[in-house]
C-alpha positions as CSV (number, residue, x, y, z in Angstrom):
1,M,116.5,102.6,75.4
2,H,120.0,104.3,75.5
3,I,122.4,103.2,78.1
4,I,125.4,105.4,79.1
5,K,128.1,103.4,81.0
6,L,130.5,105.2,83.1
7,S,133.6,103.7,84.9
8,A,133.0,106.1,87.8
9,T,130.8,109.1,88.9
10,D,129.8,110.9,92.0
11,S,126.1,110.0,91.5
12,T,124.3,108.7,88.5
13,N,121.3,110.7,89.5
14,D,123.3,113.9,89.4
15,Y,125.1,113.0,86.2
16,L,121.9,112.3,84.5
17,K,120.2,115.3,85.8
18,Q,123.0,117.6,84.5
19,L,123.2,115.9,81.1
20,H,119.4,116.3,80.8
21,K,119.9,120.1,81.3
22,E,122.6,120.3,78.7
23,K,121.1,118.4,75.8
24,S,118.0,116.6,74.6
25,L,117.7,113.1,75.8
26,D,115.5,110.1,74.9
27,N,112.9,109.1,77.4
28,Y,114.2,106.1,79.4
29,T,117.8,107.1,78.9
30,I,120.0,105.2,81.4
31,V,123.2,106.1,83.2
32,T,125.1,103.3,85.1
33,T,128.5,103.1,86.6
34,L,130.8,100.5,88.1
35,S,131.9,103.0,91.0
36,Q,129.6,105.5,92.5
37,T,131.5,107.7,95.1
38,N,128.6,109.8,96.3
39,G,125.4,107.7,95.9
40,K,122.2,109.1,97.3
41,G,119.5,107.5,99.5
42,Q,116.3,108.6,101.1
43,M,116.5,111.8,103.3
44,G,120.1,112.7,102.3
45,T,121.7,109.3,103.4
46,H,124.5,107.7,101.3
47,W,124.2,104.6,99.2
48,V,127.6,102.7,99.8
49,S,128.5,100.3,97.0
50,Q,131.7,98.3,96.3
51,E,133.2,98.9,93.0
52,G,132.2,96.6,90.2
53,K,130.0,94.2,92.2
54,N,126.7,96.1,92.3
55,L,124.2,97.8,90.1
56,T,123.9,101.6,90.5
57,F,122.0,103.2,87.7
58,S,119.5,106.1,87.0
59,V,116.6,106.2,84.5
60,L,115.1,109.4,82.9
61,L,111.3,109.5,82.8
62,K,110.1,112.5,80.9
63,N,106.8,114.4,80.7
64,I,104.9,112.9,83.5
65,S,101.4,114.1,83.8
66,T,99.6,114.0,87.2
67,I,96.1,114.2,85.8
68,Q,95.8,110.4,85.6
69,N,98.5,109.3,88.1
70,S,99.9,110.5,91.4
71,I,103.8,110.9,91.6
72,F,103.8,107.9,94.0
73,D,102.3,105.7,91.2
74,Y,105.6,105.7,89.7
75,N,107.3,104.8,92.8
76,V,105.0,101.8,92.9
77,A,105.7,100.7,89.3
78,V,109.4,100.9,89.8
79,A,109.4,99.0,93.2
80,V,107.2,96.4,91.7
81,S,109.5,96.0,88.6
82,I,112.5,95.2,90.8
83,V,110.4,92.7,92.8
84,Q,109.2,90.9,89.6
85,V,112.7,90.6,88.3
86,L,114.1,89.3,91.5
87,Q,111.1,86.9,92.0
88,A,111.9,85.4,88.5
89,L,115.5,84.9,89.8
90,E,114.0,83.0,92.7
91,L,115.1,85.4,95.5
92,P,113.5,84.3,98.7
93,N,111.2,86.2,100.9
94,L,110.9,89.5,99.0
95,N,109.4,92.6,100.4
96,I,109.1,96.2,99.8
97,K,109.7,98.2,102.8
98,W,107.8,101.5,102.6
99,P,108.3,103.6,100.6
100,N,110.7,101.8,98.2
101,D,113.4,99.6,99.8
102,I,113.8,96.2,98.5
103,L,114.2,93.5,101.1
104,S,115.1,89.8,100.8
105,E,115.1,87.7,104.0
106,N,114.3,90.8,106.0
107,K,117.6,92.5,104.8
108,K,118.0,95.4,102.4
109,V,119.3,94.5,99.1
110,G,118.1,97.6,97.1
111,G,116.7,101.0,97.2
112,I,115.0,103.6,95.0
113,L,115.2,107.3,94.9
114,I,113.2,109.5,92.6
115,E,113.9,113.1,92.1
116,N,111.2,115.3,90.4
117,S,111.5,118.5,88.4
118,V,108.3,120.4,87.6
119,K,108.4,122.2,84.3
120,A,106.6,125.3,83.1
121,D,103.8,123.4,81.4
122,G,102.9,121.5,84.6
123,T,104.5,118.2,83.6
124,I,107.3,116.6,85.5
125,D,110.6,115.0,84.6
126,S,111.9,112.4,87.0
127,I,115.4,110.9,87.6
128,I,114.8,107.4,89.0
129,G,117.9,106.3,90.8
130,I,118.4,102.5,91.7
131,G,121.0,100.9,93.8
132,L,120.9,97.0,94.1
133,N,123.5,95.1,96.0
134,V,124.3,92.2,93.7
135,N,127.7,90.5,94.1
136,Q,129.0,92.2,97.1
137,D,129.4,89.8,100.1
138,D,130.9,92.0,102.9
139,F,128.3,93.9,104.9
140,S,130.2,93.8,108.3
141,D,129.4,97.4,108.9
142,L,125.7,97.2,107.7
143,P,124.1,94.3,109.7
144,M,120.7,95.1,108.2
145,A,121.9,94.8,104.5
146,S,122.6,92.0,102.1
147,S,123.0,91.1,98.5
148,L,121.5,88.9,95.9
149,K,124.7,86.8,96.1
150,N,124.5,86.3,99.7
151,V,120.8,85.5,99.7
152,A,120.7,83.3,96.7
153,D,124.3,81.7,97.1
154,K,125.4,82.5,93.5
155,T,127.0,85.2,91.5
156,F,125.0,87.3,88.9
157,D,125.9,88.8,85.6
158,L,125.5,92.6,86.2
159,D,124.9,93.4,82.5
160,E,122.2,90.7,82.0
161,L,120.6,91.8,85.2
162,L,120.6,95.5,84.2
163,L,118.9,94.8,80.9
164,Q,116.1,92.7,82.7
165,L,115.5,95.5,85.3
166,V,115.4,98.4,82.7
167,Y,113.1,96.3,80.5
168,Q,110.8,95.6,83.3
169,I,110.8,99.2,84.6
170,E,110.1,100.7,81.1
171,T,107.3,98.2,80.6
172,N,105.6,98.9,83.9
173,L,106.0,102.6,83.6
174,N,104.4,102.6,80.3
175,Q,101.4,100.6,81.8
176,I,100.9,102.4,85.1
177,S,98.1,104.4,83.8
178,S,96.1,101.6,82.3
179,H,97.0,99.0,85.0
180,K,97.4,101.2,88.2
181,E,95.2,99.0,90.3
182,T,97.2,95.9,89.4
183,Y,100.4,97.3,90.2
184,W,99.1,98.7,93.6
185,K,97.9,95.3,94.5
186,I,101.3,93.8,93.9
187,Y,102.9,96.6,95.9
188,I,100.6,96.1,98.8
189,K,101.1,92.3,98.6
190,Y,104.7,92.7,99.2
191,L,104.5,95.6,101.6
192,F,106.9,94.8,104.6
193,K,105.2,94.1,107.9
194,I,101.6,94.9,106.6
195,N,98.9,93.9,109.1
196,V,101.6,93.0,111.7
197,P,101.8,94.7,115.1
198,M,105.2,96.4,115.3
199,A,107.2,99.4,116.9
200,F,107.6,102.7,115.3
201,E,109.5,105.9,116.2
202,D,108.3,109.3,115.3
203,Q,110.2,112.5,114.4
204,H,110.5,113.3,118.2
205,Q,112.2,109.9,119.0
206,S,108.9,108.8,120.7
207,R,108.2,105.1,120.3
208,F,104.7,103.6,119.7
209,M,103.0,100.4,118.7
210,G,100.8,100.2,115.5
211,I,99.8,98.2,112.6
212,I,100.5,99.1,108.9
213,T,97.3,98.9,107.0
214,G,98.3,100.3,103.7
215,V,99.7,103.3,101.8
216,T,97.7,106.2,100.4
217,D,97.7,107.5,96.8
218,E,100.1,110.1,97.9
219,G,102.6,107.7,99.3
220,K,101.7,108.2,103.1
221,L,102.0,105.2,105.4
222,S,98.7,104.2,106.9
223,V,99.1,103.1,110.6
224,M,96.3,101.9,112.9
225,L,97.3,102.8,116.5
226,E,96.5,101.1,119.9
227,D,93.3,103.1,120.2
228,D,92.1,101.8,116.9
229,S,92.5,105.3,115.2
230,T,94.4,105.6,111.9
231,Q,97.1,108.0,111.3
232,Y,99.0,108.8,108.0
233,F,102.7,109.5,108.0
234,T,105.3,110.8,105.5
235,L,108.8,109.4,105.4
236,K,110.2,112.2,107.5
237,E,107.5,111.5,110.2
238,I,108.0,107.9,111.0
239,R,110.6,105.2,111.3
240,L,110.0,101.4,111.3
241,L,111.7,99.6,114.2
242,Y,112.4,95.9,113.4
């Protein structure tokens, strides 16, 4: 793997995307920075990170074919990779909040944003952006967020953790086609609030009760409603209230 380290950039996803347009890059090229000034989250939100305390990096995944795998399979592989590394570090009460937020003790410690570009031959190049709160300890404005340091009560080596994460991500992405069922089982095992009655809010701000029963191959959330019917939701259509 080739790792490009930057002192600062607006967005590692944008930097890697532009670099990929300008020159030929190896598969699994990584861009990481100590300071990301305009980090991206799901649905246009911003990822706020204190300089030098967290991991913000992006990984290039080239020539994805959707013949064997759906795009969401790669989300699954990346989310599972992060959970596996954090589990080895003995982070408590880990969960994946659909579609790909990483929680510990019910608070968000990481997030994943995958941006896809379809090429003329039908294959896809993806930029996988990952933000992980590592040694930041002040979340006074973000009550639902935390960090590995806060949860585990110790400081982590950022370079060592980065290498552990990118190794696991590359390993799992290389194996997703042959071990798809295994990774999906792990993803569902760690799925936040699965099989638990909880409140939701739809895109019209209407609230309702339901039970998460799983996730479809396309990445839609499967929710059983109070009348025992099942509906499937995209990220823009539903929000978990907890």
